[in-house]
C-alpha positions in Angstrom: 109.4 2.7 -5.3 113.0 2.1 -6.1 114.9 0.7 -9.0 117.7 1.0 -11.6 117.7 2.3 -15.1 120.4 2.2 -17.8 120.7 2.4 -21.5 121.3 4.7 -24.5 119.4 7.3 -26.4 120.4 8.8 -29.7 118.6 11.8 -30.9 118.3 12.8 -34.5 116.9 16.1 -35.6 113.3 15.8 -36.8 112.8 12.4 -35.3 111.9 11.1 -31.8 115.3 9.3 -31.7 116.4 5.8 -31.1 116.5 4.2 -27.7 117.8 1.1 -25.9 116.7 1.3 -22.3 116.8 -1.4 -19.5 115.3 -1.0 -16.1 114.2 -2.7 -12.9 111.8 -1.5 -10.2 111.1 -2.7 -6.7 108.2 -2.3 -4.3 105.7 -1.3 -7.0 102.0 -1.0 -6.6 100.0 -3.1 -9.0 97.0 -0.8 -8.7 99.1 2.0 -10.3 99.9 0.0 -13.4 97.8 2.2 -15.6 99.8 5.3 -14.7 102.9 3.8 -16.3 101.2 3.0 -19.6 102.4 4.9 -22.6 100.1 7.7 -23.7 99.5 5.9 -26.9 97.4 3.3 -25.1 93.8 3.6 -26.2 91.4 5.1 -23.6 89.2 2.0 -23.1 92.2 -0.2 -22.4 93.7 2.4 -20.1 90.4 2.7 -18.3 90.2 -1.0 -17.8 93.7 -1.1 -16.4 93.0 1.8 -14.1 89.6 0.5 -12.8 90.0 -3.3 -12.6 93.6 -3.9 -11.5 92.6 -3.2 -7.9 95.7 -4.1 -5.8 98.9 -6.0 -5.6 102.6 -5.8 -4.9 105.1 -5.7 -7.7 108.5 -6.8 -6.2 110.3 -7.3 -9.4 109.6 -5.2 -12.5 111.9 -5.6 -15.5 111.5 -3.7 -18.7 113.4 -3.2 -22.0 112.6 -0.5 -24.6 114.6 -0.6 -27.8 114.1 0.8 -31.3 113.3 3.8 -33.4 110.7 5.7 -31.5 109.3 7.0 -34.8 107.7 3.6 -35.2 106.4 3.3 -31.7 104.3 1.4 -30.7 106.0 -1.6 -32.2 103.2 -3.6 -33.6 104.0 -7.3 -33.8 107.5 -6.4 -32.4 108.5 -4.8 -35.8 111.0 -1.9 -35.9 111.5 -2.2 -32.1 110.8 -3.9 -28.9 108.9 -3.1 -25.7 109.0 -5.7 -23.0 107.7 -5.3 -19.5 107.6 -8.2 -17.0 106.0 -7.6 -13.6 106.0 -10.2 -10.9 102.9 -9.6 -8.7 101.9 -11.0 -5.4 98.5 -11.0 -3.7 96.9 -9.0 -6.5 93.2 -8.4 -7.1 91.5 -8.2 -10.4 87.9 -7.6 -11.4 87.3 -8.7 -15.0 84.4 -6.4 -15.4 82.0 -4.4 -13.2 79.4 -7.3 -13.2 82.0 -9.9 -12.2 83.2 -10.7 -8.7 86.8 -9.9 -7.7 89.5 -12.5 -8.3 92.1 -12.1 -5.5 95.2 -13.6 -4.0 96.7 -13.5 -7.5 100.3 -14.6 -7.7 101.9 -14.5 -11.2 103.2 -12.3 -13.9 102.0 -9.3 -15.9 103.8 -8.9 -19.2 103.6 -6.2 -21.9 105.2 -7.2 -25.1 104.9 -5.0 -28.1 101.3 -3.9 -28.3 100.0 -6.9 -26.2 99.4 -7.3 -22.5 99.4 -10.8 -21.0 98.7 -11.8 -17.4 99.5 -15.3 -16.2 98.5 -16.3 -12.7 99.8 -19.5 -11.2 97.4 -19.3 -8.3 94.4 -17.2 -7.5 91.2 -17.4 -5.6 87.5 -16.7 -6.3 85.7 -16.6 -3.0 87.1 -19.8 -1.5 87.5 -21.6 -4.8 91.1 -22.1 -6.0 91.9 -20.9 -9.5 94.8 -22.1 -11.5 96.4 -21.6 -14.9 94.7 -18.2 -15.3 95.6 -16.3 -18.5 94.3 -12.8 -19.3 95.3 -11.1 -22.6 94.7 -7.8 -24.3 95.9 -8.5 -27.8 96.4 -4.8 -28.8 96.6 -1.9 -26.4 97.1 0.7 -29.1 95.0 -0.1 -32.1 91.7 1.3 -30.9 89.9 -1.3 -33.0 87.9 -4.0 -31.1 90.0 -3.8 -28.0 89.1 -6.7 -25.8 90.2 -8.7 -22.8 90.4 -12.5 -23.2 90.6 -14.6 -20.0 91.1 -18.4 -19.8 91.4 -20.5 -16.7 90.1 -23.2 -14.5 88.8 -23.3 -11.0 88.1 -26.1 -8.6 86.5 -26.1 -5.1 83.3 -26.0 -3.1 80.1 -26.0 -5.2 78.7 -23.2 -3.1 81.4 -20.8 -4.3 80.5 -21.6 -7.9 76.9 -20.9 -7.2 77.9 -17.6 -5.6 80.0 -16.8 -8.6 77.1 -17.6 -11.0 74.7 -15.5 -9.0 77.0 -12.4 -9.0 78.2 -12.5 -12.6 76.7 -12.5 -16.1 76.8 -16.3 -15.9 73.5 -15.9 -14.0 71.9 -14.7 -17.2 73.4 -17.5 -19.2 71.9 -20.0 -16.7 68.7 -18.1 -16.9 68.6 -17.6 -13.1 68.7 -21.4 -12.5 71.1 -20.9 -9.6 69.4 -18.0 -7.9 68.0 -20.0 -5.0 70.3 -23.0 -5.4 72.1 -24.4 -2.4 75.0 -26.7 -3.1 77.7 -28.7 -1.4 80.5 -30.9 -2.7 83.2 -30.2 -5.3 82.9 -28.8 -8.8 85.3 -27.7 -11.5 84.9 -24.8 -13.9 86.7 -24.3 -17.3 86.0 -20.7 -18.5 86.8 -18.7 -21.6 85.7 -15.1 -21.2 86.0 -12.3 -23.8 85.2 -8.8 -22.7 84.9 -6.1 -25.5 86.2 -2.8 -24.0 83.6 -0.8 -25.9 80.8 -2.7 -24.1 81.9 -4.6 -21.0 78.3 -5.6 -20.3 78.2 -7.9 -23.3 80.8 -10.5 -22.6 81.3 -13.5 -24.7 81.3 -16.6 -22.5 82.2 -20.2 -23.2 82.5 -22.6 -20.3 82.3 -26.1 -19.0 81.0 -26.9 -15.5 82.1 -30.3 -14.2 80.1 -31.9 -11.4 82.2 -34.1 -9.2 79.9 -36.3 -7.0 78.1 -33.2 -5.7 74.9 -32.8 -3.7 72.7 -30.0 -4.8 69.5 -28.7 -3.1 67.1 -26.4 -4.8 63.9 -25.5 -3.0 62.2 -23.5 -5.8 62.6 -25.4 -9.0 64.4 -28.7 -8.6 64.1 -31.4 -5.9 67.2 -32.6 -3.9 69.8 -34.3 -6.1 72.7 -36.4 -4.9 75.9 -37.7 -6.4 75.8 -35.5 -9.5 78.4 -36.3 -12.1 78.7 -34.9 -15.6 79.4 -31.8 -17.6 77.3 -28.7 -18.3 78.4 -26.6 -21.3 77.4 -23.0 -21.6 77.9 -19.9 -23.6 76.7 -16.3 -23.2 73.4 -17.4 -24.8 72.9 -21.1 -24.2 73.4 -24.1 -22.0 73.6 -27.7 -22.9 74.1 -31.0 -21.1 73.5 -34.6 -21.9 73.3 -37.5 -19.5 74.3 -35.9 -16.2 74.1 -38.8 -13.8 72.6 -38.2 -10.3 70.5 -39.7 -7.6 67.0 -38.4 -7.1 64.5 -39.8 -4.6 67.3 -42.1 -3.5 67.5 -43.7 -6.9 69.7 -43.2 -10.0 68.4 -40.6 -12.5 69.5 -38.8 -15.6 69.3 -35.1 -16.4 69.6 -33.3 -19.8 69.1 -29.6 -20.5 69.3 -27.2 -23.4 68.3 -23.7 -24.3 65.2 -23.3 -26.3 63.8 -20.4 -28.2 62.2 -18.8 -25.1 63.2 -21.0 -22.2 65.6 -23.4 -20.8 64.4 -27.0 -21.1 65.3 -29.6 -18.5 64.5 -33.3 -19.0 64.7 -35.6 -16.0 63.9 -39.3 -15.9 64.4 -41.9 -13.2 62.8 -44.3 -10.9 60.6 -43.5 -7.9 60.4 -46.0 -5.0 57.2 -46.2 -3.0 59.2 -45.6 0.2 59.8 -42.0 -0.8 56.1 -41.1 -1.2 56.0 -40.2 2.5 57.6 -36.9 1.5 54.4 -35.8 -0.2 51.6 -38.0 1.2 50.2 -38.6 4.7 52.1 -41.6 6.2 49.0 -43.9 6.4 48.4 -43.4 2.7 52.0 -43.6 1.7 52.3 -47.0 3.4 49.7 -48.5 1.0 52.2 -48.3 -1.9 55.0 -50.7 -2.7 57.5 -51.3 -5.5 58.9 -48.6 -7.8 58.1 -47.0 -11.1 59.8 -45.0 -13.9 58.9 -41.3 -14.4 59.8 -38.5 -16.8 59.7 -34.8 -16.0 60.0 -31.9 -18.5 60.7 -28.5 -17.0 60.7 -25.2 -18.8 62.6 -22.4 -17.0 62.4 -18.7 -17.8 64.4 -16.2 -15.7 65.0 -18.6 -12.9 61.4 -19.6 -12.5 59.6 -22.5 -14.1 57.1 -21.6 -16.9 55.9 -25.2 -17.2 56.4 -28.6 -15.6 55.2 -31.9 -17.1 55.4 -35.1 -15.0 54.4 -38.4 -16.6 54.5 -42.0 -15.4 52.7 -45.2 -16.4 53.1 -46.4 -12.8 54.2 -49.9 -14.0 56.1 -51.6 -11.2 54.3 -49.8 -8.3 51.4 -51.5 -6.5 48.7 -49.6 -4.6 46.6 -51.1 -1.9 44.4 -48.0 -1.7 40.6 -48.4 -2.1 39.2 -48.2 -5.6 39.7 -46.4 -7.9 43.3 -45.9 -6.7 44.1 -49.6 -6.3 46.3 -51.4 -8.8 48.7 -54.3 -9.1 52.3 -53.7 -9.9 52.1 -55.0 -13.4 49.2 -52.8 -14.4 49.9 -49.7 -16.5 47.9 -46.5 -15.7 48.8 -43.1 -17.2 49.5 -40.4 -14.6 50.0 -36.9 -15.9 50.6 -33.7 -13.9 51.2 -30.3 -15.5 51.9 -27.0 -13.6 52.1 -23.5 -15.0 52.5 -20.1 -13.4 49.3 -18.2 -12.9 49.1 -15.0 -11.0 51.0 -15.4 -7.7 50.7 -19.1 -7.8 50.3 -22.0 -10.2 47.6 -23.7 -12.2 47.9 -27.5 -11.9 46.3 -30.0 -14.2 46.3 -33.6 -13.3 44.8 -36.9 -14.6 44.9 -40.5 -13.5 44.0 -42.5 -16.6 40.4 -41.4 -17.5 39.1 -42.0 -14.0 40.2 -38.8 -12.2 40.8 -35.3 -13.6 41.9 -32.3 -11.5 42.3 -28.5 -12.0 43.8 -26.7 -9.1 44.8 -23.1 -8.6 47.4 -22.5 -5.9 49.1 -19.4 -4.4 52.1 -18.7 -2.2 51.7 -17.3 1.3 54.7 -16.8 3.7 56.7 -19.3 1.7 54.0 -21.9 1.7 51.8 -23.1 -1.1 48.0 -22.9 -0.5 45.1 -24.1 -2.5 42.9 -21.2 -3.6 40.3 -23.1 -5.6 40.1 -26.2 -7.6 38.0 -29.1 -8.9 38.5 -32.9 -8.8 36.2 -34.8 -11.1 35.6 -38.6 -11.2 34.6 -40.0 -14.6 34.6 -36.6 -16.5 36.9 -33.7 -17.3 37.3 -31.1 -14.5 36.0 -27.6 -14.9 37.8 -25.0 -12.7 35.3 -23.6 -10.2 35.2 -19.8 -9.7 34.3 -20.2 -6.0 37.1 -20.5 -3.4 37.9 -24.0 -2.0 38.0 -27.4 -3.5 35.1 -29.0 -5.4 34.9 -32.8 -5.7 32.3 -34.3 -7.9 31.4 -37.1 -10.3 30.5 -40.8 -10.2 32.4 -43.7 -8.7 31.8 -47.5 -8.9 32.7 -47.8 -5.2 33.6 -45.8 -2.1 35.1 -47.9 0.7 34.7 -45.8 3.9 36.1 -48.6 6.1 39.4 -48.5 4.2 39.7 -44.7 4.2 38.9 -44.4 7.9 42.4 -45.7 8.8 44.2 -43.2 6.6 42.7 -39.8 7.7 42.6 -37.9 11.0 39.4 -36.1 10.2 41.2 -33.0 9.0 41.3 -31.7 5.5 45.0 -32.1 5.0 45.7 -28.4 4.5 42.4 -27.7 2.6 40.6 -24.7 4.1 37.3 -25.4 2.4 35.9 -28.3 0.3 32.6 -29.4 -1.0 31.9 -33.0 -2.2 29.0 -34.2 -4.4 29.5 -37.8 -5.5 27.3 -40.7 -6.5 28.5 -44.2 -6.2 27.2 -47.6 -7.2 28.5 -49.1 -3.9 29.2 -47.5 -0.6 31.0 -49.6 2.1 30.5 -48.8 5.8 31.3 -51.2 8.7 31.7 -54.1 6.3 28.3 -53.5 4.6 27.7 -52.6 1.0 24.9 -50.0 0.2 23.8 -49.4 -3.4 23.2 -46.3 -5.4 24.4 -43.8 -2.8 24.5 -40.0 -3.1 27.2 -38.5 -0.9 27.4 -34.7 -0.1 30.0 -33.3 2.2 31.6 -30.1 3.4 34.7 -29.2 5.4 35.8 -25.9 6.9 39.3 -27.2 7.4 38.7 -28.7 10.8 36.0 -31.3 10.3 33.7 -32.9 7.7 29.9 -32.7 7.6 28.5 -35.5 5.4 25.0 -36.3 4.1 24.4 -39.9 2.8 21.3 -41.0 1.0 20.9 -44.3 -0.8 19.3 -47.7 -0.9 19.2 -48.8 2.7 21.1 -45.8 4.2 19.9 -42.3 5.1 21.6 -40.0 7.5 24.6 -37.9 8.3 28.2 -38.2 9.6 30.5 -35.7 11.3 34.2 -36.4 11.1 36.1 -34.3 13.6 39.8 -33.5 13.4 42.4 -35.2 15.7 43.0 -33.6 19.0 45.1 -34.3 22.1 42.1 -36.1 23.7 41.3 -38.1 20.5 44.6 -38.4 18.5 42.8 -40.0 15.5 39.6 -37.8 15.6 36.0 -38.8 16.1 33.3 -40.0 13.7 29.7 -39.3 14.9 27.0 -40.8 12.7 23.2 -40.3 12.9 21.0 -42.3 10.6 17.3 -42.2 10.0 17.6 -45.6 8.2 20.3 -48.2 8.1 19.4 -51.5 6.4 21.9 -54.3 6.3 21.9 -57.6 4.4 23.2 -60.8 5.8 23.7 -64.1 4.0 24.2 -67.6 5.4 27.2 -68.2 3.1 30.7 -67.6 4.3 31.8 -64.0 3.5 34.1 -63.4 0.6 37.3 -61.6 1.1 37.1 -58.1 -0.4 39.8 -56.8 -2.7 40.1 -53.7 -0.4 40.2 -54.4 3.3 40.2 -51.7 5.9 43.6 -50.2 6.4 45.6 -49.6 9.6 42.8 -50.0 12.2 45.0 -48.2 14.7 44.4 -45.0 12.9 40.6 -45.2 13.0 38.7 -42.5 14.7 36.5 -43.0 17.8 33.0 -44.0 16.6 29.6 -43.0 17.9 26.5 -44.1 15.9 22.7 -43.8 16.4 20.2 -45.3 14.1 16.4 -44.6 14.3 15.4 -47.5 12.1 17.9 -50.3 11.9 17.0 -53.3 9.6 18.6 -56.6 8.8 17.4 -58.5 5.8 14.4 -56.2 5.6 13.5 -57.0 9.2 12.9 -53.9 11.4 15.1 -54.4 14.5 14.5 -51.1 16.2 16.9 -48.3 17.4 20.6 -49.0 17.3 23.3 -47.3 19.4 27.0 -48.0 18.9 30.1 -46.7 20.7 33.5 -48.0 19.5 37.2 -47.1 19.4 40.4 -48.6 17.8 42.3 -51.1 20.0 45.6 -52.2 18.5 44.7 -54.1 15.3 41.0 -54.3 16.0 38.0 -52.2 16.8 36.6 -52.4 20.3 32.8 -52.1 20.4 32.2 -51.0 23.9 28.4 -51.0 23.4 26.0 -52.2 20.7 22.5 -51.8 21.9 19.4 -52.7 19.8 16.2 -51.6 21.4 12.6 -52.5 20.4 9.5 -52.5 22.6 9.4 -56.3 22.5 13.1 -56.9 23.1 16.6 -55.5 23.9 19.9 -56.7 22.7 23.1 -55.7 24.4 26.4 -56.7 23.0 30.1 -55.8 23.3 32.4 -57.0 20.6 36.0 -57.0 19.2 36.2 -56.7 15.4 39.3 -57.5 13.5 38.6 -56.5 9.9 41.8 -57.7 8.1 41.9 -60.0 5.2 39.9 -62.6 7.2 37.5 -60.4 9.2 36.4 -61.8 12.5 34.1 -60.6 15.3 34.2 -61.9 18.9 31.2 -60.8 20.9 29.5 -61.1 24.3 25.7 -61.1 23.8 22.7 -60.7 26.1 19.2 -60.8 24.5 16.1 -60.1 26.6 12.7 -60.8 24.9 9.7 -59.7 27.0 7.1 -60.5 24.3 7.8 -63.6 22.3 4.7 -63.2 20.3 5.6 -59.8 19.0 9.3 -60.6 18.6 8.7 -63.6 16.4 6.0 -61.7 14.4 8.7 -59.1 13.5 10.8 -61.9 12.1 8.1 -63.3 9.9 6.8 -66.0 12.2 3.4 -64.7 13.4 1.1 -66.9 15.5 3.8 -69.4 16.4 4.1 -68.7 20.2 1.5 -67.2 22.4 2.7 -65.0 25.3 6.1 -65.9 26.7 9.4 -64.3 27.7 12.9 -65.4 26.9 16.6 -64.5 27.5 19.8 -65.6 25.6 23.3 -65.1 27.0 26.6 -66.2 25.7 29.7 -65.6 23.7 30.1 -66.0 20.0 32.4 -65.3 17.1 31.9 -65.1 13.3 33.7 -64.0 10.1 32.1 -60.7 9.2 31.2 -57.4 10.8 29.5 -57.1 14.3 26.3 -55.8 12.7 25.8 -58.7 10.2 26.7 -62.1 11.7 27.5 -64.9 9.2 25.6 -68.1 10.1 28.1 -70.2 8.1 31.0 -69.1 10.4 29.0 -68.7 13.6 30.7 -70.3 16.7 30.0 -69.9 20.4 28.0 -71.1 23.4 24.7 -69.7 24.7 22.3 -70.3 27.6 18.6 -70.2 26.6 15.8 -69.5 29.1 12.1 -69.1 28.2 8.9 -69.2 30.3 5.1 -68.9 30.3 4.4 -69.4 26.7 2.5 -71.7 24.3 3.4 -73.1 20.9 0.4 -72.5 18.6 -0.8 -74.9 16.0 0.9 -73.7 12.8 2.0 -75.1 9.5 5.6 -76.4 10.1 6.4 -75.2 6.7 6.0 -71.7 7.9 7.2 -72.0 11.4 10.1 -74.2 10.3 12.3 -74.8 13.3 9.7 -73.7 15.8 7.3 -76.2 14.2 9.9 -78.9 14.9 10.5 -77.9 18.5 6.7 -77.7 19.2 6.5 -81.5 18.4 3.2 -81.0 16.5 4.1 -83.9 14.2 4.5 -86.4 17.1 0.9 -87.3 18.2 0.1 -89.6 15.3 3.1 -91.8 16.4 2.0 -92.2 20.0 0.5 -95.4 21.3 -1.9 -93.7 23.5 -4.0 -90.9 22.2 -2.7 -87.7 23.8 -3.4 -85.7 20.7 -4.2 -82.5 22.4 -1.0 -82.3 24.3 1.0 -81.3 21.2 -1.2 -80.9 18.2 -3.3 -78.2 19.7 -0.3 -76.2 20.9 2.1 -77.2 23.7 2.1 -74.9 26.6 5.3 -74.6 28.5 6.2 -73.2 31.9 9.9 -73.3 31.3 12.4 -74.0 28.5 16.1 -74.2 29.2 19.1 -75.2 27.2 22.8 -74.9 26.7 23.6 -74.3 23.0 27.0 -75.0 21.5 27.5 -73.5 18.0 30.1 -74.6 15.5 30.0 -73.0 12.0 26.2 -72.5 12.2 25.5 -76.0 13.6 23.8 -76.0 17.1 24.6 -78.9 19.4 22.7 -79.3 22.7 22.5 -82.1 25.3 20.2 -80.5 27.8 17.3 -79.0 25.9 14.4 -79.3 28.3 10.7 -78.1 28.2 8.5 -78.2 31.2 4.8 -77.9 30.7 1.6 -78.7 32.5 0.9 -81.6 30.1 4.3 -83.1 29.6 8.1 -82.7 29.9 10.3 -82.9 26.9 14.1 -83.6 26.8 16.0 -83.3 23.5 19.6 -83.8 22.4 21.2 -83.6 19.1 22.1 -81.1 16.4 20.3 -78.4 14.4 22.0 -77.1 11.2 21.1 -73.4 10.6 22.8 -73.4 7.2 20.9 -76.3 5.6 17.8 -75.9 7.9 17.9 -79.6 9.0 18.1 -81.4 12.3 19.2 -84.7 13.8 17.4 -84.8 17.2 16.5 -87.4 19.9 13.4 -86.4 21.9 12.2 -88.0 25.1 8.6 -87.1 26.0 7.0 -87.8 29.4 3.3 -87.0 29.4 1.9 -86.1 32.8 -0.8 -88.8 33.0 -1.8 -88.8 36.7 -5.4 -87.6 36.2 -5.8 -89.8 33.2 -4.8 -93.0 35.1 -7.3 -92.1 37.9 -10.0 -91.5 35.4 -9.4 -94.9 33.8 -9.5 -96.7 37.2 -12.9 -95.1 38.0 -14.3 -96.4 34.8 -13.1 -99.9 35.5 -13.5 -100.2 39.3 -16.0 -97.5 40.0 -15.7 -94.1 41.6 -14.3 -95.3 44.9 -11.5 -97.2 43.2 -10.7 -94.2 41.0 -10.7 -91.8 44.0 -8.4 -94.3 45.8 -5.9 -94.5 43.0 -5.9 -90.7 42.7 -5.3 -90.3 46.5 -2.5 -92.9 46.5 -0.6 -91.3 43.6 -0.9 -87.9 45.2 0.3 -89.2 48.5 3.2 -91.0 46.9 4.3 -87.9 44.9 2.8 -88.8 41.6 4.3 -92.2 40.9 2.1 -92.8 37.8 3.2 -89.6 36.2 6.8 -90.9 35.8 6.1 -94.3 34.4 5.2 -93.3 30.7 7.8 -91.9 28.3 8.3 -92.0 24.5 11.5 -91.6 22.5 11.6 -90.3 19.0 14.2 -89.5 16.4 13.6 -86.3 14.4 15.5 -85.8 11.2 15.1 -84.2 7.7 14.3 -80.6 6.9 12.5 -78.1 9.0 9.7 -77.9 6.6 9.2 -81.7 6.4 10.6 -83.3 9.5 10.9 -87.1 9.6 9.7 -88.5 12.9 10.7 -92.1 13.9 9.6 -93.8 17.1 12.7 -95.4 18.7 11.1 -97.5 21.5 7.8 -98.2 23.3 6.5 -96.9 26.5 7.5 -99.0 29.4 6.3 -99.4 33.0 8.9 -99.1 35.8 
């Protein structure tokens, strides 16, 4: 250190004397400032100067001491003057032990009378730039309420302010809100800090934190927030903010906070777009929402951790295409409430969706991840938290649409290690069919679901296996003791909930011991299917019964207008038994048949709709006999057997049809258009006659418009008539000639009839007379 000193001193006996002293020092050490303080400086102030002025260079120190030293120190500059001005460079200052260091201070330290004043033009806190910093000790000598008062402002990167808050008493003021906060962008801090020297651990703080278009990320308490703009006011005991603007979930939101009696209260409100639901929901489920809805969140914080979170929304503006009871139009209001509170090492979550669904869930944290320990979801009644581990799902539902849910799950339990389901539902939908009053029980071990189903028309089990590399959407294996479907002739109505995203369906394998359609026992059913683009490809549908076998492959497009395209092969090896099963006993004796073709209809593969049935088939039958039955019972078969024709014939060949027409062969090509059969080559060959028919049969109205040409085989009858007229020799001659000439008489007689009306009461009209060629 070097410098100059000049002045005067006048000593008077019995007094300290009078002084007028000027000086200047160079190359001083700012950390040694306390050593140059007068001995009259009180010990707390001296200790603060010694311990908290850490470093710095004093290149220009000027001082002036003047006055009667008997009155020193010169309070309020009376009776004398003490003035010390120190220009400091690159100094370091720590306001108090719990505060971080302020460094790169460039400014002036001034002692005037009993006061100390520090003014810094520039300084730095971490990387944040400080300006207009003023630090004052009002009285170094009084010993009464000595304190340090600091005022200033800082601007810079938000991360530095978070760091400052976390390593200063401000963290207590903010109740630990910034403990795990990550922030980017720019912020500005205006701070007034009063440190009482008698207790530096109890600072008085008053500040304003200005957010300037920042982005803040908080993983523990708050979700990501963008474009934050606003002001947060705080003191040593409270925080307060109104209408801080920000973007949350990609949409504008508002934040307000204040200090309550035992916690910090944060209110958030904004708008949630459906596109952001993919952050929390599986993608196939998230895609079923559209629109946006307002929400409100109330968060209580205590020591940097939440003590309660309430989330509320009426969901107005957001539409859901999920199956019931989660489906809703955009304009419908449904109350959604979620509450979370700390419990043990995790949280207790309470949720409700209107009065339909209630949930109580207990979670815990493991390795930074949240895991469900136990919980209950109840449909139609309040939830009671189960004491057993895992998730319990119970209650009653109006409908469970399995088809719609199949496209949204991969067979796994979505992070649930164990779950048990016990539900009853009025309607259970599977493969386009509705089953009534079903009891559903299921269990998962986290990898697959085992399900038991019992209800009206359905009894069996299903295993839903998780996705794998081989089967990316999982597999569904079903085994039913009973599966009874219902088919109507009317066109199917479009369901409110159609199957979703067929491409996500699992591979399907199904076996049914007793498959029934409209209460008819059809035999054993085996199905193998897999998703194919926007459809389900049924590689095999086999229906086996001792009297028949049906093999079919089909492509099913559920969609809003469900459609099935199928290739069908039916083999009947016992027409008698086959028709008896379908409620038409004693209509055909013996006989075999086959039906081949392609068809399409608007419903599921297992329940064809006659009203929408289109296609083309080839029919073959052989070695059977129509029996004499009441057409009202046999309906269409009664029409085809032509039992009502004999009374219209000119010659009496009553036994040919009325006693039951025997056929050697039946063949036809059948064209179907919306349940109407059109054929131009229906032919029956029998020992007594041949029959050719053309026209239409309406399966929907059970009517027909047919033209039948009947050619009785009369060879033996003509020979018999000749013998009666010309004697045995003539008769034998006629018989021999007609045999040698390949039955010329058998081709000369034919009858043409029109058949219309209903199956139960067909109207037969003779169109022309027999003629002789």
